[in-house]
DOMARZA-827447 format. One record per residue (C-alpha): residue number from 1; residue in three letters; z negated, y, x negated. Coordinates in steps of 0.001 Angstrom, whole numbers. Last residue first. Layout:
N
> resi/resn/up/north/east
> NUM/ala/Z/Y/X
...
***
This chain:
287
> resi/resn/up/north/east
> 287/ile/-61916/68456/115193
> 286/gly/-65368/69643/116202
> 285/leu/-67038/66522/114798
> 284/trp/-69191/65843/117833
> 283/gly/-66316/66166/120223
> 282/lys/-67147/62899/121966
> 281/met/-63655/61565/121166
> 280/asn/-64092/62661/117559
> 279/cys/-67426/60841/117285
> 278/tyr/-65852/57659/118605
> 277/trp/-62888/57914/116279
> 276/ile/-65113/58596/113297
> 275/ala/-67276/55583/114134
> 274/cys/-64195/53385/114668
> 273/asp/-62790/54477/111294
> 272/val/-66114/53854/109530
> 271/ile/-66458/50394/111083
> 270/ile/-62838/49504/110331
> 269/gly/-63176/50728/106731
> 268/ile/-66382/48721/106284
> 267/leu/-64510/45631/107525
> 266/cys/-61625/46381/105166
> 265/leu/-64043/46773/102273
> 264/leu/-65709/43462/103140
> 263/asn/-62324/41741/103542
> 262/phe/-61284/42897/100078
> 261/tyr/-64692/42075/98612
> 260/phe/-64761/38474/99868
> 259/val/-61146/37624/99140
> 258/tyr/-61295/38972/95577
> 257/pro/-64709/37326/95014
> 256/leu/-63525/33820/95928
> 255/arg/-65994/31437/94197
> 254/lys/-68988/33752/93891
> 253/arg/-68537/35806/97082
> 252/ile/-67481/32715/99057
> 251/lys/-70661/30937/97907
> 250/asn/-72695/33997/98889
> 249/leu/-71106/33929/102337
> 248/lys/-72044/30262/102778
> 247/trp/-75537/30555/101278
> 246/cys/-75752/29000/97853
> 245/lys/-77301/25621/97098
> 244/his/-79041/25609/93705
> 243/glu/-78839/22064/92338
> 242/cys/-75300/22572/91058
> 241/ser/-72406/20722/92638
> 240/cys/-69833/23494/92871
> 239/asp/-67023/21271/91527
> 238/pro/-66528/23229/88298
> 237/thr/-70281/23741/87742
> 236/glu/-72066/27047/87075
> 235/cys/-69140/28923/88625
> 234/ser/-65712/30101/87529
> 233/ala/-63427/31660/90155
> 232/tyr/-61544/29376/92514
> 231/ile/-57788/28855/92431
> 230/asn/-57929/25314/91057
> 229/arg/-54525/23642/90769
> 228/glu/-53715/20310/92405
> 227/thr/-50082/21310/93019
> 226/ile/-50393/20721/96766
> 225/lys/-53914/22160/96986
> 224/gly/-53008/25239/94949
> 223/val/-49908/25855/97089
> 222/met/-52061/25600/100231
> 221/tyr/-54463/28178/98791
> 220/met/-51488/30423/98048
> 219/leu/-50485/30187/101735
> 218/leu/-54020/30981/102856
> 217/phe/-54180/33930/100430
> 216/ile/-50887/35275/101791
> 215/thr/-52210/35049/105344
> 214/asn/-55500/36615/104328
> 213/phe/-53776/39601/102687
> 212/ile/-51219/40124/105466
> 211/val/-53782/39905/108272
> 210/ile/-56316/42161/106536
> 209/gly/-53629/44718/105661
> 208/cys/-52402/44781/109285
> 207/ile/-55966/45298/110481
> 206/ile/-56360/48197/108048
> 205/ala/-53053/49760/109115
> 204/ala/-53872/49411/112816
> 203/leu/-57246/51057/112289
> 202/ala/-55669/53894/110316
> 201/val/-53140/54517/113094
> 200/ala/-55907/54409/115712
> 199/glu/-57945/56906/113683
> 198/tyr/-54977/59238/113615
> 197/his/-55434/59818/117336
> 196/lys/-52620/61520/119187
> 195/ala/-49935/59897/117084
> 194/gly/-46516/61501/116954
> 193/asn/-46481/62299/113256
> 192/val/-48239/59066/112282
> 191/ser/-45726/56852/114131
> 190/thr/-43542/56458/111042
> 189/met/-46498/55272/108960
> 188/val/-47260/52600/111511
> 187/ser/-43628/51466/111656
> 186/gly/-43537/51251/107890
> 185/leu/-46733/49258/107909
> 184/phe/-45130/46824/110355
> 183/thr/-42037/46484/108170
> 182/phe/-44283/46042/105146
> 181/gly/-46107/43245/106890
> 180/gly/-42932/41540/108077
> 179/ser/-41441/41562/104582
> 178/phe/-44628/40443/102924
> 177/thr/-45039/37662/105477
> 176/val/-41390/36601/105058
> 175/val/-41866/36504/101286
> 174/ile/-45050/34468/101675
> 173/ala/-43248/32081/104046
> 172/ala/-40541/31595/101414
> 171/phe/-43292/30917/98912
> 170/ile/-44668/28289/101290
> 169/ser/-41266/26654/101673
> 168/leu/-40779/26638/97912
> 167/val/-44173/24998/97498
> 166/ala/-43400/22360/100139
> 165/ile/-39998/21569/98625
> 164/leu/-41534/21289/95179
> 163/glu/-44334/19074/96496
> 162/thr/-41804/16730/98095
> 161/gln/-39750/16565/94888
> 160/ile/-42888/16030/92843
> 159/ser/-43916/13195/95168
> 158/ala/-40511/11537/94849
> 157/ala/-40726/11864/91060
> 156/gln/-44275/10489/91108
> 155/lys/-43193/7553/93246
> 154/ser/-40320/6832/90863
> 153/ala/-42620/7200/87847
> 152/ser/-45111/4781/89392
> 151/arg/-42343/2297/90151
> 150/leu/-41088/2621/86577
> 149/glu/-44614/2280/85185
> 148/lys/-45132/-874/87246
> 147/glu/-41797/-2283/86057
> 146/ala/-42653/-1443/82459
> 145/asn/-46020/-3146/82862
> 144/leu/-44346/-6210/84364
> 143/met/-41771/-6254/81564
> 142/asn/-44497/-5888/78949
> 141/glu/-46426/-8764/80534
> 140/lys/-43307/-10918/80590
> 139/leu/-42570/-10053/76959
> 138/thr/-46145/-10891/75964
> 137/asn/-45965/-14182/77866
> 136/ser/-42709/-15046/76097
> 135/ile/-44156/-14112/72710
> 134/ser/-47199/-16300/73397
> 133/glu/-44999/-19136/74602
> 132/met/-42866/-18806/71466
> 131/asp/-45985/-18813/69297
> 130/lys/-47316/-21870/71137
> 129/ile/-43981/-23643/70675
> 128/lys/-43959/-22729/66983
> 127/gln/-47526/-24024/66674
> 126/glu/-46490/-27306/68289
> 125/asn/-43555/-27567/65930
> 124/lys/-45817/-26966/62940
> 123/ser/-48390/-29433/64244
> 122/tyr/-45759/-32134/64807
> 121/tyr/-44417/-31709/61301
> 120/asn/-47917/-31849/59860
> 119/trp/-48681/-34909/62003
> 118/arg/-45536/-36662/60762
> 117/ala/-46359/-35818/57159
> 116/ile/-49883/-37207/57564
> 115/glu/-48499/-40304/59290
> 114/leu/-46024/-40851/56438
> 113/asn/-48709/-40264/53828
> 112/leu/-50864/-42905/55513
> 111/his/-47990/-45380/55702
> 110/asp/-46878/-44824/52105
> 109/ser/-50404/-45171/50718
> 108/leu/-51077/-48331/52709
> 107/lys/-47721/-49783/51662
> 106/glu/-48465/-49120/47978
> 105/phe/-52000/-50445/48486
> 104/his/-50673/-53722/49816
> 103/ala/-48126/-54159/46993
> 102/tyr/-50625/-53561/44185
> 101/leu/-53755/-55079/45747
> 100/val/-53329/-58647/44529
> 99/glu/-52847/-57352/40972
> 98/phe/-56181/-55500/41003
> 97/glu/-57524/-56827/37743
> 96/lys/-54049/-56654/36246
> 95/lys/-55488/-55744/32867
> 94/gly/-52042/-54932/31476
> 93/ser/-52788/-51240/30844
> 92/val/-49848/-50292/33048
> 91/phe/-51160/-52346/36003
> 90/asp/-54703/-50992/35818
> 89/asp/-53265/-47480/35364
> 88/glu/-51241/-48026/38520
> 87/val/-54424/-48876/40461
> 86/phe/-56165/-45676/39287
> 85/ile/-53042/-43615/39975
> 84/arg/-52922/-44957/43536
> 83/leu/-56654/-44383/43921
> 82/thr/-56251/-40693/42969
> 81/glu/-53278/-40273/45307
> 80/ile/-55225/-41762/48203
> 79/asn/-58237/-39596/47285
> 78/asn/-56156/-36409/47239
> 77/ser/-54547/-37112/50608
> 76/leu/-57857/-38059/52227
> 75/phe/-59690/-35034/50841
> 74/glu/-56872/-32768/52058
> 73/ile/-57146/-34294/55542
> 72/asn/-60751/-33183/55796
> 71/tyr/-63344/-34928/57964
> 70/gln/-66827/-33744/58907
> 69/asn/-65815/-32508/62354
> 68/asn/-65239/-29113/64014
> 67/glu/-61443/-29170/63857
> 66/gln/-59216/-32148/64516
> 65/phe/-56948/-33321/61714
> 64/ile/-59152/-36336/61014
> 63/glu/-58861/-37412/64653
> 62/thr/-55069/-37260/64589
> 61/ile/-54952/-39137/61271
> 60/ile/-57041/-41932/62805
> 59/pro/-54981/-41994/66027
> 58/phe/-51800/-42265/63880
> 57/phe/-53097/-45057/61662
> 56/gly/-53365/-47821/64282
> 55/ser/-49600/-48391/64458
> 54/tyr/-49560/-49481/60807
> 53/asn/-51742/-52531/61441
> 52/his/-52923/-53723/58038
> 51/arg/-51716/-56939/56475
> 50/phe/-54255/-59410/55120
> 49/asp/-52809/-61936/52662
> 48/ser/-56059/-63873/52103
> 47/asn/-57471/-60939/50136
> 46/tyr/-56624/-57439/51424
> 45/leu/-60212/-56532/52343
> 44/glu/-61738/-57725/49066
> 43/leu/-59214/-55626/47152
> 42/leu/-59882/-52648/49406
> 41/lys/-63600/-52851/48678
> 40/leu/-62864/-53298/44971
> 39/val/-60644/-50188/45029
> 38/met/-63457/-48185/46680
> 37/glu/-65993/-49192/44028
> 36/arg/-63501/-48538/41248
> 35/lys/-62893/-44989/42472
> 34/ala/-66618/-44275/42853
> 33/val/-67273/-45528/39323
> 32/asp/-64220/-43722/37960
> 31/asp/-65647/-40320/38929
> 30/glu/-64949/-37547/41487
> 29/leu/-63870/-39411/44577
> 28/leu/-63512/-36443/46944
> 27/lys/-65456/-36194/50192
> 26/glu/-65240/-36968/53918
> 25/ser/-61584/-38037/54203
> 24/leu/-62066/-41143/52053
> 23/ser/-64911/-42195/54374
> 22/phe/-62564/-42038/57367
> 21/ile/-60010/-44213/55567
> 20/tyr/-62727/-46700/54576
> 19/lys/-63909/-46936/58187
> 18/glu/-60328/-47580/59318
> 17/leu/-60018/-50355/56743
> 16/glu/-63174/-51991/58083
> 15/lys/-61745/-51791/61612
> 14/gln/-58543/-53480/60421
> 13/arg/-60614/-56135/58642
> 12/arg/-62445/-56966/61868
> 11/gly/-59218/-57081/63843
> 10/lys/-57654/-59438/61294
> 9/glu/-60729/-61665/61446
> 8/glu/-60587/-61747/65243
> 7/ala/-56874/-62601/65185
> 6/leu/-57420/-65346/62590
> 5/val/-60255/-66801/64617
> 4/lys/-58102/-66783/67743
> 3/glu/-55198/-68425/65854
> 2/val/-57553/-71172/64634
> 1/met/-58701/-71837/68201
***
């Protein structure tokens, strides 16, 4: 029964000591009255040979170190040092009013400072670990980004190679078209002397010009699509999305004027040539 009472009393005093520690971390003891009042509370607590429980200090220090509360570890450290000097002055002056507290307060001060130092060491190591994790995550992210960029560059290089082959093939086709067209025109020009109707020679030449021109334009259009280059003439909007909707032929005239007017002139030439040929065959021209 006596042991139970002693255990309960020790627990009560331990809780009182914890309250005092928390209060010391809330504000600084600025005058001797506040210092003396706290020393007297500790003196009353340590009477009857009370020994504090050292293992209970770490949770207290941990809670004081937490953010977003009213506690400050600097206040606690400064107040402990202030009270230690206050108690030492009592001893040096020979008053010895707090003689019972000397040894207990020395242990209390050492234990609290030890827990504070341990928490500081733990916090620094924890921060180093967090910094290393952050650096590691950054390096991983950079490696992933570099890998993505490398894959993208590889795909782009492969695409450029394919586009280059396609463009070269189309230009080769343009050369072949030019060559074939000029060969045909040469044959037409050669047959002029033996032709019975010059209108037929002119008609063949115009049709040949239309075929060559439109074939070359189609090949150049394919080159523009592959290389993502715009071959259209300027308009009100780059993507032809203005509110005014043009008629199909009018849109071709605005966006591809060289194609429109060349084919128009060739069509007029064919009509004129056919009209002349017809009139000549009827003998209306007297040629």
